[in-house]
C-alpha positions in Angstrom: 14.4 75.8 58.0 16.0 77.9 60.8 16.8 76.6 64.3 13.6 78.0 65.8 11.5 76.2 63.2 13.3 72.9 64.0 12.6 73.4 67.6 8.9 74.1 67.0 8.6 71.1 64.8 10.3 68.8 67.4 8.0 70.1 70.1 4.9 69.5 67.9 6.2 66.0 67.1 6.8 65.2 70.8 3.3 66.5 71.7 1.7 64.4 69.0 3.6 61.3 70.2 2.6 61.9 73.8 -1.1 62.4 72.8 -1.0 59.2 70.7 0.5 57.2 73.6 -2.1 58.7 76.0 -4.9 57.7 73.7 -3.5 54.2 73.3 -3.1 53.8 77.1 -6.7 55.1 77.6 -8.0 52.7 75.0 -6.3 49.7 76.6 -7.5 50.6 80.0 -11.1 50.9 78.8 -10.7 47.5 77.1 -9.2 45.9 80.2 -11.9 47.3 82.4 -14.5 46.0 80.0 -13.0 42.6 80.0 -13.0 42.7 83.8 -16.7 43.7 83.9 -17.7 40.9 81.4 -15.7 38.4 83.5 -17.4 39.4 86.8 -20.9 39.4 85.3 -20.2 36.0 83.7 -19.1 34.4 87.1 -22.2 35.7 89.0 -25.3 33.5 89.3 -27.7 34.6 86.5 -30.4 35.8 88.8 -27.9 37.8 90.9 -26.3 39.4 87.8 -29.7 40.3 86.3 -30.9 41.9 89.6 -27.7 43.9 89.9 -27.8 45.1 86.3 -31.6 46.0 86.6 -30.8 48.1 89.7 -27.9 49.8 88.0 -30.0 50.5 84.9 -32.8 52.0 87.0 -30.3 54.2 88.8 -28.7 55.3 85.5 -32.2 56.2 84.2 -32.6 58.6 87.1 -29.1 60.1 86.8 -28.6 60.2 83.1 -30.8 63.2 82.3 -29.5 63.5 78.6 -30.6 60.0 77.6 -33.7 60.1 79.7 -34.8 63.3 77.8 -34.1 61.6 74.5 -36.2 58.6 75.5 -39.0 60.8 76.7 -39.1 62.8 73.5 -39.0 59.5 71.4 -41.8 58.1 73.4 -43.9 61.2 73.1 -43.5 61.0 69.4 -44.3 57.3 69.2 -47.0 57.0 71.9 -48.4 60.5 72.5 -51.5 59.0 74.0 -49.6 57.7 77.0 -48.8 59.6 80.2 -45.4 60.8 81.3 -45.5 58.1 84.0 -46.1 55.4 81.4 -43.3 56.9 79.2 -40.9 56.7 82.2 -41.9 53.1 83.0 -41.3 52.0 79.4 -38.0 54.0 79.2 -36.6 52.6 82.4 -37.5 49.1 81.3 -35.7 49.9 78.0 -32.6 50.9 80.0 -32.8 47.6 81.9 -33.3 45.7 78.7 -30.1 47.2 77.3 -28.2 46.2 80.5 -29.5 42.7 80.1 -27.8 42.8 76.7 -24.5 43.2 78.5 -25.3 40.2 80.6 -26.1 38.0 77.6 -23.0 39.2 75.7 -20.8 38.2 78.7 -22.3 34.7 78.7 -22.0 34.0 75.0 -18.9 31.8 75.5 -20.9 29.6 77.8 -23.5 28.8 75.2 -23.3 25.7 72.9 -25.5 23.5 70.9 -26.2 21.3 73.8 -27.6 24.0 76.1 -28.9 26.7 73.9 -32.5 25.3 74.0 -32.4 26.0 77.8 -32.1 29.7 77.1 -33.6 30.4 73.7 -36.3 28.7 71.6 -38.3 29.5 68.5 -41.8 30.8 68.5 -44.1 28.0 67.5 -46.3 30.2 65.3 -43.8 32.8 64.0 -40.4 31.0 64.0 -38.7 28.4 62.0 -41.6 28.0 59.6 -41.1 31.5 58.2 -37.3 31.1 58.2 -37.5 27.8 56.3 -40.0 29.3 53.8 -37.6 32.2 53.1 -34.6 29.9 52.9 -36.4 27.5 50.5 -36.4 30.3 47.8 -32.6 29.7 47.4 -31.7 33.4 47.1 -30.2 34.0 50.5 -31.9 35.9 53.3 -31.8 39.5 54.4 -32.8 39.7 58.1 -34.6 42.9 59.0 -34.0 43.6 62.6 -33.3 46.3 65.2 -32.1 46.9 68.8 -34.7 44.7 70.5 -34.1 43.0 73.8 -30.7 41.1 73.9 -30.1 41.8 70.2 -26.5 40.4 70.5 -27.8 37.0 71.6 -30.1 36.6 68.5 -27.5 35.7 65.9 -25.5 33.5 68.3 -28.6 31.5 69.3 -29.7 31.1 65.7 -26.2 30.0 64.7 -26.1 27.4 67.5 -29.3 25.9 66.2 -27.4 25.4 62.9 -28.2 28.6 61.0 -25.1 30.8 60.9 -25.3 34.2 59.3 -23.4 37.3 58.6 -24.3 40.7 60.1 -23.4 44.3 59.7 -21.8 46.3 62.5 -20.0 49.6 62.9 -16.6 48.9 64.3 -16.0 50.5 67.7 -13.5 53.3 68.0 -11.5 51.2 70.6 -9.6 48.6 68.5 -8.9 46.3 71.5 -12.5 46.2 72.5 -13.6 45.8 68.9 -11.4 42.8 68.4 -12.7 41.2 71.6 -16.3 41.8 70.8 -15.8 40.5 67.3 -14.4 37.3 68.7 -17.5 37.0 71.0 -19.9 37.7 68.1 -18.2 35.1 65.8 -17.9 32.4 68.5 -20.8 30.4 67.2 -19.7 30.5 63.5 -21.2 33.8 62.4 -19.3 36.4 60.4 -19.1 40.1 61.3 -19.0 42.5 58.3 -17.8 46.0 58.9 -20.4 48.6 57.8 -17.9 50.6 55.7 -17.6 49.3 52.2 -19.7 46.2 53.0 -21.7 46.1 49.8 -19.4 43.7 48.0 -19.3 41.3 50.9 -23.1 41.3 51.3 -23.6 40.5 47.6 -21.1 37.7 47.9 -22.9 36.2 50.9 -26.3 36.5 49.2 -25.0 35.0 45.9 -23.9 32.0 47.9 -27.4 31.7 49.4 -26.2 32.9 52.8 -27.9 35.2 55.2 -27.2 38.8 56.2 -28.6 40.6 59.3 -29.1 44.4 59.2 -30.0 46.6 62.1 -32.0 49.3 60.4 -33.7 51.1 63.3 -31.2 53.9 63.9 -30.5 57.3 62.5 -28.3 57.3 59.4 -26.5 59.9 57.3 -28.4 61.1 54.3 -25.4 60.2 52.1 -26.5 56.5 52.7 -30.2 56.9 53.5 -33.4 58.8 52.9 -36.2 60.2 55.0 -38.9 57.7 55.6 -41.8 57.9 58.1 -41.4 56.1 61.4 -44.3 56.5 63.8 -45.6 59.2 61.5 -42.5 61.4 61.6 -39.7 61.5 59.0 -36.6 59.6 60.1 -33.3 59.3 58.3 -33.2 55.6 57.4 -30.7 53.4 55.6 -31.7 52.3 52.1 -29.4 49.3 52.1 -32.0 46.7 52.8 -34.3 47.9 50.1 -31.5 48.2 47.5 -30.1 44.7 48.2 -33.6 43.2 48.2 -34.6 44.8 44.9 -31.4 44.0 43.2 -31.0 40.4 44.4 -34.6 39.4 45.0 -33.5 37.9 48.4 -36.4 37.6 50.8 -36.5 40.2 53.6 -37.3 38.3 56.9 -38.1 40.3 60.0 -36.5 38.7 63.1 -36.2 39.6 66.7 -36.0 38.3 70.3 -38.9 38.5 72.8 -37.8 38.3 76.4 -39.5 35.9 78.8 -39.1 35.1 82.5 -36.0 33.8 84.2 -33.5 34.8 81.5 -35.2 33.0 78.6 -36.0 34.3 75.2 -38.0 33.4 72.1 -36.8 34.0 68.5 -39.5 35.3 66.3 -39.5 35.4 62.5 -42.4 37.2 60.9 -43.5 36.2 57.3 -41.2 37.7 54.7 -42.0 41.3 53.6 -43.6 41.4 50.2 -41.6 44.0 48.2 -43.2 46.8 46.2 -42.0 46.8 42.6 -43.3 49.6 40.4 -40.4 49.6 37.8 -39.2 52.9 39.2 -36.2 52.1 41.3 -36.0 55.4 43.2 -39.7 55.2 44.1 -39.4 51.5 45.0 -36.5 52.2 47.4 -38.6 54.9 49.0 -41.7 52.8 49.3 -39.9 49.6 50.5 -37.8 51.6 53.1 -41.1 53.0 54.5 -42.5 49.5 54.4 -39.5 48.2 56.5 -39.9 51.1 58.9 -43.5 50.1 59.4 -42.5 46.5 60.1 -40.0 47.7 62.8 -42.7 50.0 64.2 -45.1 47.1 64.4 -42.6 45.1 66.5 -41.9 48.0 68.8 -45.7 48.5 69.4 -45.9 44.8 70.5 -43.0 45.1 72.9 -42.0 48.7 73.5 -40.0 48.0 76.7 -37.5 46.0 74.8 -36.5 48.7 72.2 -33.6 51.1 72.6 -35.4 54.4 73.2 -32.3 56.4 74.3 -31.1 56.9 70.7 -31.9 60.0 68.7 -33.9 58.2 66.0 -35.4 61.4 64.7 -32.1 63.4 64.9 -32.4 64.8 61.4 -35.5 66.3 59.9 -36.3 67.4 56.4 -36.8 71.1 55.4 -40.0 72.4 56.7 -39.8 70.5 60.0 -38.0 71.8 63.2 -34.3 70.9 62.7 -33.9 69.4 66.1 -36.9 67.8 67.8 -34.9 67.1 70.9 -34.4 70.9 71.5 -38.0 71.7 71.4 -39.9 72.7 74.5 -42.9 70.6 75.5 -45.3 73.0 74.0 -43.3 73.3 70.8 -43.1 69.5 70.3 -46.9 69.1 71.0 -47.7 71.9 68.5 -45.5 70.2 65.9 -47.2 66.8 66.4 -50.6 68.4 66.5 -49.9 70.2 63.3 -48.9 67.0 61.4 -52.0 65.3 62.8 -54.3 68.1 61.4 -52.6 67.7 58.0 -53.2 64.0 58.1 -49.5 63.2 58.2 -49.2 61.9 61.7 -50.8 58.6 62.6 -50.8 58.3 66.4 -53.4 60.2 68.5 -52.4 63.2 70.6 -52.2 63.8 74.3 -50.4 66.0 76.7 -47.3 63.8 76.6 -46.5 64.7 80.1 -43.7 67.1 81.0 -40.6 66.3 78.9 -38.1 68.7 80.3 -34.6 67.1 80.4 -34.2 68.0 84.1 -37.6 66.7 85.3 -37.3 64.0 88.0 -38.6 60.5 87.5 -41.8 59.9 89.5 
């Protein structure tokens, strides 16, 4: 290697080192700022913090045109019979619900077995009865859930009532913040399982008659999922819950939080999902994944304001459908939905869906 090559290599190494240090510094600053925000929110009176976050979320909905557009498209797909004004109302409430999740995460360290009943209780009709019925089978439990309401509070509250569980998460890119959130999530005795290479740990937990929670309401890569209808439109969906349920016979128990007034919540567990078993594993995975999507859809229809609408749930589409529903114009999306309805492949009724342009102002 000549002297010029040595110099070039040294410069490249120095640039890489500087970039790495800058990335580490930025990562730590974001972590420090997040810790500060959590601490400030935790110290405020609950009502004050909730009002502040609701106002900030409403402002974010007006300013964040990208996620507002995503929410409007999603709502047009799911509830085409509703007006744009109603879509905006639901979407803004969804933004505020997500902000409340931040509030509840910040207060996890304040919760204990002595005070949890002041904040969270079980639904008298769809609650511990269904949980106990599933647990009595002695095969572990697969919790089927999604990003509803203060979803981070659900496993902590359930654990404080004496029912700890494991749940799957995708680690954050920021290692400092990930470590901090992991400690918060495990504060009540739960176990966080990283999504990557989680199969062995999930099987181990189920074999020991433990419980595993899976958020299965978001877009996934087709290397680990399939297309399954969701509100009548194909959505890339993880097959993990179906595969584990079919192979272990663990009951699949839908669970979620319902928000109430004054910062209180109710835990609901629906009856276990009865699996479809035809003897054809590929077909059974498809049919049960669609069944689970239908359960999630049922919950969303009951409390649409509490779901996370700002995510591209229909990001991927199978061949024959428009490749990106979020790039379609209003007329193009309506035409696509109407075409599926004519072919009998789209369940909800149609409407004008309002104007769904990304730049349209909120009324």
